VEXPAGU-466644 format. One record per residue (C-alpha): x, y, z; residue in one letter. Coordinates in nm, 4 decimals. Each point is the difference from the previous one (the first is absolute). Example, Ala and Ser with C-alpha at 12.3 -4.5 7.8 and 13.67 -1.06 7.14 Angstrom:
@xx:1.2300, yy:-0.4500, zz:0.7800, resn:a .
@xx:0.1370, yy:0.3440, zz:-0.0660, resn:s .
END
This chain:
@xx:-0.0044, yy:0.0102, zz:0.0143, resn:x .
@xx:0.1495, yy:0.3088, zz:-0.1096, resn:x .
@xx:-0.1049, yy:0.3273, zz:0.2517, resn:x .
@xx:0.0255, yy:0.3320, zz:-0.0596, resn:x .
@xx:0.0538, yy:0.2103, zz:0.3550, resn:x .
@xx:-0.0793, yy:0.3547, zz:-0.0074, resn:x .
@xx:0.0933, yy:0.2858, zz:0.2662, resn:x .
@xx:-0.1458, yy:0.3115, zz:-0.1065, resn:x .
@xx:0.0695, yy:0.3338, zz:0.1466, resn:x .
@xx:-0.1090, yy:0.3171, zz:-0.0743, resn:x .
@xx:0.2622, yy:0.0955, zz:-0.2605, resn:x .
@xx:0.1639, yy:-0.3571, zz:-0.0546, resn:x .
@xx:-0.0924, yy:-0.3697, zz:-0.0787, resn:x .
@xx:0.2499, yy:-0.2827, zz:0.1264, resn:x .
@xx:-0.0480, yy:-0.3426, zz:-0.1648, resn:x .
@xx:0.1267, yy:-0.3340, zz:0.0206, resn:x .
@xx:-0.1296, yy:-0.2842, zz:-0.2272, resn:x .
@xx:0.0547, yy:-0.3451, zz:0.1368, resn:x .
@xx:0.0035, yy:-0.3706, zz:-0.0964, resn:x .
@xx:-0.1660, yy:-0.0838, zz:0.3254, resn:x .
@xx:0.0916, yy:-0.3568, zz:-0.0560, resn:x .
@xx:0.3874, yy:0.0034, zz:0.0031, resn:x .
@xx:-0.0388, yy:0.3830, zz:0.2077, resn:x .
@xx:0.2198, yy:0.1628, zz:-0.2942, resn:x .
@xx:-0.0342, yy:0.3384, zz:-0.0666, resn:x .
@xx:-0.0340, yy:0.0370, zz:-0.3558, resn:x .
@xx:-0.0070, yy:0.3658, zz:-0.0501, resn:x .
@xx:-0.0011, yy:0.3247, zz:0.2328, resn:x .
@xx:0.0252, yy:0.3434, zz:0.0144, resn:x .
@xx:-0.1571, yy:0.3443, zz:0.0890, resn:x .
@xx:-0.2461, yy:0.2342, zz:-0.1844, resn:x .
@xx:0.1110, yy:0.3819, zz:0.1378, resn:x .
@xx:-0.1639, yy:0.3220, zz:-0.0221, resn:x .
@xx:-0.3348, yy:-0.1025, zz:-0.0941, resn:x .
@xx:-0.1838, yy:0.2995, zz:-0.1017, resn:x .
@xx:0.2844, yy:0.2472, zz:-0.0381, resn:x .
@xx:0.2631, yy:0.1087, zz:-0.2204, resn:x .
@xx:0.3018, yy:-0.2400, zz:-0.0484, resn:x .
@xx:-0.1838, yy:-0.3298, zz:0.0724, resn:x .
@xx:0.2001, yy:-0.3011, zz:-0.0809, resn:x .
@xx:-0.0180, yy:-0.3676, zz:0.0650, resn:x .
@xx:0.3008, yy:-0.2431, zz:0.1370, resn:x .
@xx:-0.0360, yy:-0.3366, zz:-0.1395, resn:x .
@xx:0.2392, yy:-0.3308, zz:0.0754, resn:x .
@xx:-0.0882, yy:-0.3369, zz:-0.1897, resn:x .
@xx:0.1859, yy:-0.2993, zz:0.2240, resn:x .
@xx:0.3665, yy:-0.0403, zz:-0.0734, resn:x .
@xx:0.0335, yy:0.3484, zz:-0.1576, resn:x .
@xx:0.0809, yy:0.3613, zz:0.0451, resn:x .
@xx:-0.2409, yy:0.2308, zz:0.0933, resn:x .
@xx:-0.1358, yy:0.2485, zz:-0.2879, resn:x .
@xx:-0.1845, yy:0.3452, zz:0.0223, resn:x .
@xx:-0.2801, yy:0.1000, zz:-0.2243, resn:x .
@xx:-0.1203, yy:0.3385, zz:-0.0044, resn:x .
@xx:-0.3830, yy:0.1061, zz:-0.1028, resn:x .
@xx:-0.2956, yy:0.2134, zz:0.1210, resn:x .
@xx:-0.1651, yy:-0.2017, zz:0.2739, resn:x .
@xx:-0.2987, yy:0.2144, zz:0.0731, resn:x .
@xx:-0.1489, yy:-0.2386, zz:0.2662, resn:x .
@xx:0.0249, yy:-0.3407, zz:0.1400, resn:x .
@xx:-0.2027, yy:-0.1831, zz:-0.2526, resn:x .
@xx:0.2426, yy:0.1358, zz:-0.2663, resn:x .
@xx:0.2790, yy:-0.1111, zz:0.2100, resn:x .
@xx:-0.1395, yy:-0.3462, zz:0.0440, resn:x .
@xx:-0.0487, yy:-0.0031, zz:-0.3653, resn:x .
@xx:0.3856, yy:0.0877, zz:-0.0748, resn:x .
@xx:0.0816, yy:-0.2913, zz:0.2488, resn:x .
@xx:-0.2098, yy:-0.2755, zz:-0.1691, resn:x .
@xx:0.1037, yy:0.1339, zz:-0.3346, resn:x .
@xx:0.4019, yy:-0.0124, zz:0.1038, resn:x .
@xx:-0.0939, yy:-0.3750, zz:0.1522, resn:x .
@xx:-0.1407, yy:-0.1113, zz:-0.3127, resn:x .
@xx:0.2817, yy:0.1942, zz:-0.2359, resn:x .
@xx:0.1599, yy:-0.2131, zz:-0.2551, resn:x .
@xx:0.3411, yy:0.1734, zz:0.0454, resn:x .
@xx:0.0113, yy:-0.0191, zz:0.3914, resn:x .
@xx:-0.3250, yy:-0.1455, zz:0.1418, resn:x .
@xx:-0.0339, yy:-0.3247, zz:0.1762, resn:x .
@xx:-0.3560, yy:-0.0819, zz:-0.0933, resn:x .
@xx:-0.1493, yy:-0.1197, zz:-0.3431, resn:x .
@xx:-0.2765, yy:0.1212, zz:0.1033, resn:x .
@xx:-0.2153, yy:0.1917, zz:0.2784, resn:x .
@xx:-0.2146, yy:-0.3100, zz:0.0544, resn:x .
@xx:0.2934, yy:-0.1641, zz:0.1583, resn:x .
@xx:-0.0816, yy:0.2209, zz:0.3069, resn:x .
@xx:-0.2474, yy:-0.2242, zz:0.1991, resn:x .
@xx:-0.0371, yy:0.2386, zz:0.3200, resn:x .
@xx:0.1056, yy:0.3609, zz:0.1100, resn:x .
@xx:0.0953, yy:0.0142, zz:0.3564, resn:x .
@xx:-0.0541, yy:0.3946, zz:0.1697, resn:x .
@xx:0.1750, yy:0.1477, zz:0.2879, resn:x .
@xx:-0.2764, yy:0.1871, zz:0.1818, resn:x .
@xx:0.1272, yy:0.1911, zz:0.3176, resn:x .
@xx:-0.3328, yy:0.0302, zz:0.1932, resn:x .
@xx:-0.2131, yy:-0.2690, zz:0.0355, resn:x .
@xx:-0.1875, yy:0.1623, zz:0.3237, resn:x .
@xx:-0.1536, yy:-0.2661, zz:0.2259, resn:x .
@xx:-0.1773, yy:-0.2025, zz:-0.2585, resn:x .
@xx:0.3148, yy:-0.2014, zz:-0.1304, resn:x .
@xx:0.2253, yy:-0.2314, zz:0.2121, resn:x .
@xx:0.1009, yy:-0.1718, zz:-0.2996, resn:x .
@xx:0.0822, yy:0.0464, zz:-0.4017, resn:x .
@xx:-0.3296, yy:0.0328, zz:-0.1747, resn:x .
@xx:-0.1213, yy:-0.1081, zz:-0.4024, resn:x .
@xx:-0.0896, yy:0.3602, zz:-0.1221, resn:x .
@xx:-0.4225, yy:0.0284, zz:-0.0501, resn:x .
@xx:-0.2176, yy:0.3162, zz:-0.0074, resn:x .
@xx:-0.0516, yy:-0.0372, zz:0.3980, resn:x .
@xx:0.3752, yy:-0.0174, zz:0.0566, resn:x .
@xx:0.0409, yy:0.2959, zz:-0.2021, resn:x .
@xx:-0.2403, yy:0.2116, zz:0.1812, resn:x .
@xx:0.1611, yy:-0.1114, zz:0.3256, resn:x .
@xx:0.3330, yy:0.1323, zz:-0.1557, resn:x .
@xx:-0.1692, yy:0.3524, zz:-0.0802, resn:x .
@xx:-0.1389, yy:0.0315, zz:0.3309, resn:x .
@xx:0.3394, yy:-0.0931, zz:0.1890, resn:x .
@xx:0.1349, yy:0.2858, zz:-0.2281, resn:x .
@xx:-0.1250, yy:0.2400, zz:0.2334, resn:x .
@xx:0.2824, yy:-0.1388, zz:0.2206, resn:x .
@xx:0.2729, yy:-0.0133, zz:-0.2467, resn:x .
@xx:-0.0517, yy:0.2884, zz:-0.2086, resn:x .
@xx:0.3575, yy:-0.0069, zz:-0.1285, resn:x .
@xx:0.0003, yy:-0.3719, zz:-0.0997, resn:x .
@xx:-0.3196, yy:-0.1804, zz:-0.0600, resn:x .
@xx:-0.1400, yy:0.2135, zz:-0.3007, resn:x .
@xx:0.3653, yy:-0.0487, zz:-0.1798, resn:x .
@xx:-0.0599, yy:-0.3731, zz:0.0609, resn:x .
@xx:-0.3511, yy:0.0155, zz:-0.1361, resn:x .
@xx:0.1085, yy:0.1612, zz:-0.2976, resn:x .
@xx:0.1656, yy:-0.3407, zz:-0.0952, resn:x .
@xx:-0.2889, yy:-0.2041, zz:0.0926, resn:x .
@xx:-0.2087, yy:0.2682, zz:-0.2150, resn:x .
@xx:0.2548, yy:-0.0393, zz:-0.3037, resn:x .
@xx:0.0021, yy:-0.3957, zz:0.0225, resn:x .
@xx:-0.3776, yy:-0.0363, zz:0.0083, resn:x .
@xx:0.0103, yy:0.1983, zz:-0.3431, resn:x .
@xx:0.3332, yy:-0.1680, zz:-0.1526, resn:x .
@xx:-0.0336, yy:-0.3089, zz:0.1129, resn:x .
@xx:-0.3811, yy:-0.0755, zz:0.0833, resn:x .
@xx:0.0098, yy:-0.3843, zz:-0.0227, resn:x .
@xx:0.3082, yy:-0.0217, zz:0.2563, resn:x .
@xx:-0.0730, yy:-0.0420, zz:0.3611, resn:x .
@xx:0.1666, yy:0.2388, zz:0.2156, resn:x .
@xx:0.1090, yy:-0.0516, zz:0.3945, resn:x .
@xx:0.0195, yy:0.2862, zz:0.2665, resn:x .
@xx:0.2742, yy:-0.0574, zz:0.2222, resn:x .
@xx:-0.0106, yy:0.2312, zz:0.3013, resn:x .
@xx:0.2584, yy:0.1646, zz:0.2129, resn:x .
@xx:-0.2016, yy:-0.0184, zz:0.3143, resn:x .
@xx:-0.1431, yy:-0.3205, zz:-0.0317, resn:x .
@xx:0.2525, yy:-0.1843, zz:0.1968, resn:x .
@xx:-0.0102, yy:0.2545, zz:0.3042, resn:x .
@xx:-0.3494, yy:-0.0785, zz:0.0273, resn:x .
@xx:0.0685, yy:-0.2618, zz:0.2631, resn:x .
@xx:0.1119, yy:0.2722, zz:0.2615, resn:x .
@xx:-0.2433, yy:0.0456, zz:0.3360, resn:x .
@xx:-0.1947, yy:0.2858, zz:0.0451, resn:x .
@xx:0.2455, yy:0.1067, zz:0.2680, resn:x .
@xx:0.2956, yy:0.0327, zz:-0.2312, resn:x .
@xx:-0.2451, yy:0.1472, zz:-0.3111, resn:x .
@xx:-0.2146, yy:0.2596, zz:0.1810, resn:x .
@xx:0.0748, yy:0.3810, zz:0.0874, resn:x .
@xx:-0.1027, yy:0.1643, zz:0.3157, resn:x .
@xx:-0.2157, yy:0.2138, zz:-0.2070, resn:x .
@xx:-0.3954, yy:-0.0017, zz:0.0799, resn:x .
@xx:-0.1278, yy:-0.3362, zz:-0.0994, resn:x .
@xx:-0.2643, yy:0.1555, zz:-0.2003, resn:x .
@xx:0.2781, yy:0.1297, zz:-0.2580, resn:x .
@xx:0.0952, yy:-0.3872, zz:-0.0297, resn:x .
@xx:-0.3587, yy:-0.1048, zz:-0.0866, resn:x .
@xx:-0.0875, yy:0.2712, zz:-0.2368, resn:x .
@xx:0.3339, yy:0.0450, zz:-0.1909, resn:x .
@xx:0.1911, yy:-0.2921, zz:0.0492, resn:x .
@xx:0.2909, yy:0.1994, zz:0.2046, resn:x .
@xx:0.2194, yy:-0.2629, zz:0.1159, resn:x .
@xx:0.3906, yy:-0.1649, zz:-0.0693, resn:x .
@xx:-0.0076, yy:-0.1892, zz:-0.3256, resn:x .
@xx:0.3833, yy:-0.0092, zz:-0.0818, resn:x .
@xx:0.1275, yy:-0.0783, zz:-0.3689, resn:x .
@xx:0.3072, yy:-0.1593, zz:-0.1411, resn:x .
@xx:-0.1900, yy:-0.3517, zz:0.1222, resn:x .
@xx:0.0959, yy:-0.1742, zz:-0.3125, resn:x .
@xx:0.3653, yy:0.0715, zz:0.0951, resn:x .
@xx:-0.0065, yy:-0.0682, zz:0.3338, resn:x .
@xx:-0.1717, yy:-0.3521, zz:-0.0372, resn:x .
@xx:0.2662, yy:-0.0948, zz:-0.3057, resn:x .
@xx:0.2936, yy:0.0485, zz:0.1916, resn:x .
@xx:-0.1098, yy:-0.1408, zz:0.3206, resn:x .
@xx:-0.1161, yy:-0.3072, zz:-0.1576, resn:x .
@xx:0.3122, yy:-0.0106, zz:-0.2086, resn:x .
@xx:0.2269, yy:0.0577, zz:0.3183, resn:x .
@xx:-0.1585, yy:-0.2936, zz:0.1140, resn:x .
@xx:0.0434, yy:-0.2179, zz:-0.2740, resn:x .
@xx:0.3690, yy:0.0989, zz:-0.0048, resn:x .
@xx:0.0363, yy:-0.1097, zz:0.3784, resn:x .
@xx:-0.1614, yy:-0.3234, zz:-0.0522, resn:x .
@xx:-0.2950, yy:0.1131, zz:0.2692, resn:x .
@xx:-0.3636, yy:0.0253, zz:0.0067, resn:x .
@xx:-0.1320, yy:0.3562, zz:-0.0828, resn:x .
@xx:-0.2645, yy:-0.0137, zz:0.2701, resn:x .
@xx:0.2280, yy:-0.1331, zz:0.2908, resn:x .
@xx:0.1814, yy:0.3472, zz:-0.0137, resn:x .
@xx:0.0104, yy:0.3352, zz:0.1267, resn:x .
@xx:0.0897, yy:0.2160, zz:-0.2637, resn:x .
@xx:0.0858, yy:0.3997, zz:-0.0417, resn:x .
@xx:0.0155, yy:0.0896, zz:-0.3714, resn:x .
@xx:0.1330, yy:0.3196, zz:-0.0991, resn:x .
@xx:-0.0585, yy:0.1308, zz:-0.3370, resn:x .
@xx:0.2295, yy:0.2817, zz:-0.0584, resn:x .
@xx:-0.0062, yy:0.2032, zz:-0.3219, resn:x .
@xx:-0.1266, yy:0.3748, zz:-0.0956, resn:x .
@xx:-0.3458, yy:-0.1501, zz:0.1650, resn:x .
@xx:0.1038, yy:-0.1745, zz:0.3201, resn:x .
@xx:-0.2277, yy:-0.2233, zz:0.2350, resn:x .
@xx:0.0796, yy:-0.2299, zz:0.2773, resn:x .
@xx:-0.2459, yy:-0.3126, zz:0.0901, resn:x .
@xx:-0.0272, yy:-0.2459, zz:0.2832, resn:x .
@xx:-0.0712, yy:-0.3563, zz:-0.1437, resn:x .
@xx:-0.0972, yy:-0.2635, zz:0.2995, resn:x .
@xx:-0.0410, yy:-0.3496, zz:-0.0764, resn:x .
@xx:-0.0744, yy:0.1025, zz:-0.3806, resn:x .
@xx:-0.2429, yy:0.2689, zz:0.0697, resn:x .
@xx:0.0482, yy:0.3817, zz:-0.0462, resn:x .
@xx:-0.0689, yy:0.1036, zz:0.3844, resn:x .
@xx:0.1097, yy:0.3657, zz:-0.0613, resn:x .
@xx:0.1743, yy:0.2574, zz:-0.2718, resn:x .
@xx:0.1262, yy:0.3527, zz:-0.0014, resn:x .
@xx:-0.2159, yy:0.1451, zz:-0.2883, resn:x .
@xx:-0.3538, yy:0.0908, zz:0.0921, resn:x .
@xx:-0.2928, yy:0.1310, zz:-0.1528, resn:x .
@xx:0.2188, yy:0.1466, zz:-0.3081, resn:x .
@xx:0.3926, yy:-0.0671, zz:-0.0593, resn:x .
@xx:0.0614, yy:0.3250, zz:0.1849, resn:x .
@xx:0.0404, yy:-0.1997, zz:0.3744, resn:x .
@xx:0.3065, yy:-0.1391, zz:0.1166, resn:x .
@xx:0.3510, yy:-0.0070, zz:-0.0890, resn:x .
@xx:0.1756, yy:0.3163, zz:-0.1248, resn:x .
@xx:-0.0038, yy:-0.0518, zz:-0.3961, resn:x .
@xx:0.1196, yy:0.1788, zz:-0.3025, resn:x .
@xx:-0.2108, yy:0.2693, zz:0.0054, resn:x .
@xx:-0.3020, yy:-0.1097, zz:0.2429, resn:x .
@xx:0.0190, yy:0.1188, zz:0.3515, resn:x .
@xx:-0.0791, yy:-0.3277, zz:0.1858, resn:x .
@xx:-0.1090, yy:0.0419, zz:0.3594, resn:x .
@xx:-0.0916, yy:0.3322, zz:0.1258, resn:x .
@xx:-0.1905, yy:0.1756, zz:0.2341, resn:x .
@xx:-0.3250, yy:0.0689, zz:-0.1038, resn:x .
@xx:-0.0406, yy:0.3529, zz:0.1674, resn:x .
@xx:0.3276, yy:0.1092, zz:-0.1732, resn:x .
@xx:-0.1797, yy:-0.0512, zz:-0.3147, resn:x .
@xx:-0.2794, yy:0.2335, zz:0.1059, resn:x .
@xx:0.2536, yy:0.2553, zz:0.1482, resn:x .
@xx:0.1624, yy:0.0031, zz:-0.3506, resn:x .
@xx:-0.3323, yy:0.0434, zz:-0.1680, resn:x .
@xx:-0.0977, yy:0.2945, zz:0.2311, resn:x .
@xx:0.3174, yy:0.1678, zz:-0.0285, resn:x .
@xx:0.0665, yy:-0.0600, zz:-0.3766, resn:x .
@xx:-0.3444, yy:0.0755, zz:-0.1137, resn:x .
@xx:-0.0316, yy:-0.3000, zz:-0.2189, resn:x .
@xx:-0.2850, yy:-0.2507, zz:-0.1027, resn:x .
@xx:-0.0109, yy:-0.3565, zz:0.0751, resn:x .
@xx:0.1117, yy:-0.0875, zz:-0.3792, resn:x .
@xx:0.2929, yy:0.2370, zz:0.0377, resn:x .
@xx:0.0875, yy:-0.1790, zz:0.3606, resn:x .
@xx:-0.0265, yy:-0.3397, zz:-0.1804, resn:x .
@xx:0.2362, yy:0.0740, zz:-0.2743, resn:x .
@xx:0.2168, yy:0.1333, zz:0.3005, resn:x .
@xx:0.0117, yy:-0.3458, zz:0.1772, resn:x .
@xx:0.0168, yy:-0.1991, zz:-0.2996, resn:x .
@xx:0.2266, yy:0.2075, zz:-0.2364, resn:x .
@xx:0.2357, yy:0.2040, zz:0.1700, resn:x .
@xx:0.0659, yy:-0.1155, zz:0.3679, resn:x .
@xx:0.1802, yy:-0.3546, zz:0.0760, resn:x .
@xx:0.3603, yy:-0.0166, zz:-0.0927, resn:x .
@xx:-0.0250, yy:0.2959, zz:-0.2532, resn:x .
@xx:-0.1790, yy:0.2059, zz:0.2784, resn:x .
@xx:0.2738, yy:-0.0516, zz:0.2487, resn:x .
@xx:0.3205, yy:-0.0108, zz:-0.2038, resn:x .
@xx:-0.0955, yy:0.2576, zz:-0.3029, resn:x .
@xx:0.2628, yy:-0.2477, zz:-0.1872, resn:x .
@xx:-0.2297, yy:-0.2427, zz:-0.1575, resn:x .
@xx:-0.2513, yy:-0.2824, zz:0.0789, resn:x .
@xx:0.2648, yy:-0.2529, zz:-0.1593, resn:x .
@xx:0.1878, yy:-0.1783, zz:0.2962, resn:x .
@xx:0.3004, yy:-0.0388, zz:-0.2018, resn:x .
@xx:0.0195, yy:0.4070, zz:-0.0584, resn:x .
@xx:-0.0746, yy:0.0389, zz:0.3704, resn:x .
@xx:0.2805, yy:-0.2294, zz:0.1104, resn:x .
@xx:0.2276, yy:0.1264, zz:-0.2476, resn:x .
@xx:-0.0658, yy:0.3729, zz:0.1389, resn:x .
@xx:0.0345, yy:-0.1368, zz:0.3849, resn:x .
@xx:0.3307, yy:-0.1593, zz:-0.0965, resn:x .
@xx:0.0776, yy:0.3404, zz:-0.1288, resn:x .
@xx:-0.0779, yy:0.1975, zz:0.3473, resn:x .
@xx:-0.3319, yy:0.1397, zz:-0.0829, resn:x .
@xx:-0.1552, yy:-0.0077, zz:0.3546, resn:x .
@xx:-0.3572, yy:-0.0325, zz:-0.1158, resn:x .
@xx:0.0866, yy:-0.3066, zz:-0.1818, resn:x .
@xx:0.1285, yy:-0.1576, zz:0.2837, resn:x .
@xx:-0.3205, yy:0.0976, zz:0.2136, resn:x .
@xx:-0.2441, yy:-0.1515, zz:-0.2641, resn:x .
@xx:0.1990, yy:-0.2947, zz:-0.0068, resn:x .
@xx:0.0237, yy:-0.0367, zz:0.3832, resn:x .
@xx:-0.3976, yy:0.0582, zz:0.0098, resn:x .
@xx:-0.0355, yy:-0.2162, zz:-0.2940, resn:x .
@xx:0.1888, yy:-0.3087, zz:0.1920, resn:x .
@xx:-0.1448, yy:0.1177, zz:0.3749, resn:x .
@xx:-0.3656, yy:-0.0462, zz:-0.1417, resn:x .
@xx:0.0527, yy:-0.3694, zz:-0.1429, resn:x .
@xx:0.1696, yy:-0.0923, zz:0.3412, resn:x .
@xx:-0.3155, yy:0.1154, zz:0.2111, resn:x .
@xx:-0.2130, yy:-0.2063, zz:-0.2410, resn:x .
@xx:0.2138, yy:-0.3193, zz:0.0246, resn:x .
@xx:-0.0110, yy:0.0266, zz:0.3540, resn:x .
@xx:-0.3722, yy:0.0945, zz:0.0505, resn:x .
@xx:-0.1180, yy:-0.2996, zz:-0.2426, resn:x .
@xx:0.2461, yy:-0.2327, zz:0.2103, resn:x .
@xx:-0.1709, yy:0.1094, zz:0.3113, resn:x .
@xx:-0.3572, yy:-0.0247, zz:-0.1654, resn:x .
@xx:0.0520, yy:-0.3758, zz:-0.1172, resn:x .
@xx:0.1912, yy:-0.1217, zz:0.3036, resn:x .
@xx:0.3106, yy:-0.0370, zz:-0.1636, resn:x .
@xx:0.1888, yy:0.0016, zz:-0.3554, resn:x .
@xx:0.1458, yy:-0.2824, zz:-0.1819, resn:x .
@xx:0.0750, yy:0.1520, zz:-0.3026, resn:x .
@xx:0.0822, yy:0.3353, zz:-0.1562, resn:x .
@xx:0.0100, yy:0.0678, zz:-0.3727, resn:x .
@xx:0.1012, yy:0.2838, zz:-0.2001, resn:x .
@xx:-0.1516, yy:0.0405, zz:-0.3541, resn:x .
@xx:-0.1013, yy:0.2863, zz:-0.2559, resn:x .
@xx:0.2657, yy:0.2154, zz:-0.1895, resn:x .
@xx:0.1768, yy:0.1428, zz:0.3208, resn:x .
@xx:-0.0546, yy:-0.3030, zz:0.2023, resn:x .
@xx:0.1695, yy:-0.2243, zz:-0.2696, resn:x .
@xx:0.2980, yy:0.2194, zz:-0.0721, resn:x .
@xx:0.0661, yy:0.2499, zz:0.2858, resn:x .
@xx:0.2946, yy:-0.1553, zz:0.1832, resn:x .
@xx:0.0251, yy:0.2600, zz:0.2270, resn:x .
@xx:-0.3604, yy:0.0492, zz:0.0575, resn:x .
@xx:-0.0213, yy:-0.3368, zz:0.1265, resn:x .
@xx:0.3221, yy:-0.0006, zz:0.1937, resn:x .
@xx:-0.1509, yy:0.3281, zz:0.2022, resn:x .
@xx:-0.3277, yy:-0.1670, zz:0.0607, resn:x .
@xx:0.1367, yy:-0.3099, zz:0.1321, resn:x .
@xx:0.2498, yy:0.1487, zz:0.2030, resn:x .
@xx:-0.0668, yy:-0.0485, zz:0.3962, resn:x .
@xx:-0.2915, yy:-0.2870, zz:-0.0417, resn:x .
@xx:0.2085, yy:-0.2486, zz:0.1936, resn:x .
@xx:-0.2343, yy:0.0539, zz:0.2890, resn:x .
@xx:-0.2759, yy:-0.1872, zz:-0.2620, resn:x .
@xx:0.2072, yy:-0.2501, zz:-0.0865, resn:x .
@xx:0.1688, yy:0.1137, zz:-0.2952, resn:x .
@xx:0.3482, yy:-0.0770, zz:-0.0825, resn:x .
@xx:0.0767, yy:0.1775, zz:-0.3092, resn:x .
@xx:0.2967, yy:-0.1108, zz:-0.2134, resn:x .
@xx:0.0977, yy:0.3342, zz:-0.1699, resn:x .
@xx:0.2489, yy:-0.2309, zz:-0.2199, resn:x .
@xx:-0.3415, yy:-0.1305, zz:-0.1715, resn:x .
@xx:-0.1296, yy:0.3308, zz:-0.0485, resn:x .
@xx:0.1837, yy:0.0897, zz:-0.3239, resn:x .
@xx:-0.2661, yy:-0.1105, zz:-0.2657, resn:x .
@xx:-0.2521, yy:0.1501, zz:-0.1991, resn:x .
@xx:-0.3179, yy:-0.0912, zz:-0.1549, resn:x .
@xx:0.0465, yy:-0.3756, zz:0.0812, resn:x .
@xx:-0.1038, yy:-0.2335, zz:0.2576, resn:x .
@xx:0.2081, yy:0.0021, zz:0.2841, resn:x .
@xx:0.0222, yy:-0.0707, zz:0.3932, resn:x .
@xx:0.1388, yy:0.2408, zz:0.2037, resn:x .
@xx:0.0429, yy:-0.1371, zz:0.3307, resn:x .
@xx:0.2027, yy:-0.2838, zz:0.1722, resn:x .
@xx:-0.0812, yy:-0.3454, zz:0.0039, resn:x .
@xx:-0.0805, yy:-0.0243, zz:0.3588, resn:x .
@xx:-0.1850, yy:0.3555, zz:-0.0089, resn:x .
@xx:-0.2869, yy:-0.0426, zz:0.1813, resn:x .
@xx:-0.2299, yy:0.2318, zz:-0.2549, resn:x .
@xx:0.0599, yy:-0.0240, zz:-0.3433, resn:x .
@xx:0.0829, yy:0.2700, zz:-0.2541, resn:x .
@xx:-0.0505, yy:0.0054, zz:-0.3427, resn:x .
@xx:-0.0089, yy:0.1610, zz:-0.3427, resn:x .
@xx:-0.2720, yy:-0.1045, zz:-0.2675, resn:x .
@xx:-0.0516, yy:0.1494, zz:-0.2765, resn:x .
@xx:-0.3564, yy:0.0407, zz:-0.0655, resn:x .
@xx:-0.2028, yy:-0.0743, zz:-0.3321, resn:x .
@xx:-0.3226, yy:0.1478, zz:-0.0015, resn:x .
@xx:-0.0769, yy:-0.0909, zz:-0.3428, resn:x .
@xx:0.0566, yy:-0.3486, zz:0.0331, resn:x .
@xx:-0.2471, yy:-0.0035, zz:0.3037, resn:x .
@xx:-0.2797, yy:0.1351, zz:-0.2082, resn:x .
@xx:0.0703, yy:-0.2222, zz:-0.3161, resn:x .
@xx:-0.0512, yy:-0.2945, zz:0.2621, resn:x .
@xx:-0.2994, yy:0.1545, zz:0.1584, resn:x .
@xx:-0.1387, yy:0.0235, zz:-0.3496, resn:x .
@xx:0.0642, yy:-0.3291, zz:-0.1164, resn:x .
@xx:-0.1532, yy:-0.1428, zz:0.3292, resn:x .
@xx:-0.3122, yy:0.2545, zz:-0.0235, resn:x .
@xx:-0.0913, yy:-0.0532, zz:-0.3721, resn:x .
@xx:0.0739, yy:-0.4123, zz:0.0158, resn:x .
@xx:-0.2354, yy:-0.0030, zz:0.3146, resn:x .
@xx:-0.2439, yy:0.2334, zz:-0.1458, resn:x .
END
């Protein structure tokens, strides 16, 4: 079965085409600057170099037409016909409380995704554009929605509720939902496979660290807490997102700066986090370079980033009554040797015997602790697209 995986953003479309029987990526790439000047598409066929194709891509439907056209191109494609695509899997950011697993896309499911768009206005509408486009372009092909929030639906109420008036939860669904669930679940299961242990027998803390970052507490195979909340803004310090902040500080800023809720939303989503603290960059590599050159605010940003993560590890260890395994993933988690070293410093009390000689690894599976360490620490590269493809196959075959 050949499955096309789509991850549609507001102005981009990431895609991968899988032969799911062998879990081989036949082709992958990204369409950038959808609806903007200078739009282009990157495409890489299995075993070949990446190519860039420029063109006017006015909307997501045109972008997906480009993808299908390149996949079936006689010169560089890997399909003889689009009819070889038997299913399409979509990343959908927010499933609200309705979805605790991936679902075959129907009119009813689309209606629920549209309703959840109020909770994820920056993500769900873009995800829906991909779904609508595929309905027009490949109307006979089954589509599956794989929700970022689904894995975290096992959280107990004491973890997902906010101490706001309960009526607001009942009226608007204001609660912690969490995101990156596909990644957290994948790396936790993969780490257990590597160690040869049962996923449902361990207490695990997963750290998905990238421009967007989140932590999750996974106890005996179920998510029991996670750092992102109603939206992806809460929790760890991120590239441009503020993370945890006193709500009173936000109302204070609104009053003093005389700004609207929409402007505040832009401030906490686009101009905060590492870029807000350092004024250097939202890219951790550039912040680290600035810190090494003596930039004090860059040093402060790094200290804050590491400290927040250390606090969450401590909180989740306490919440689960201990921890057996800590996992780093995401662009920073997989490649940030200095970040991992700083975070793991002084965790001996928790049972972490960090082996610095094993930490010089980037983008590869590795164990960073000694053989006798009570708590294992691992690097596990995430593969959300593979999870989406696997779920799509399962849902389609059981529908």
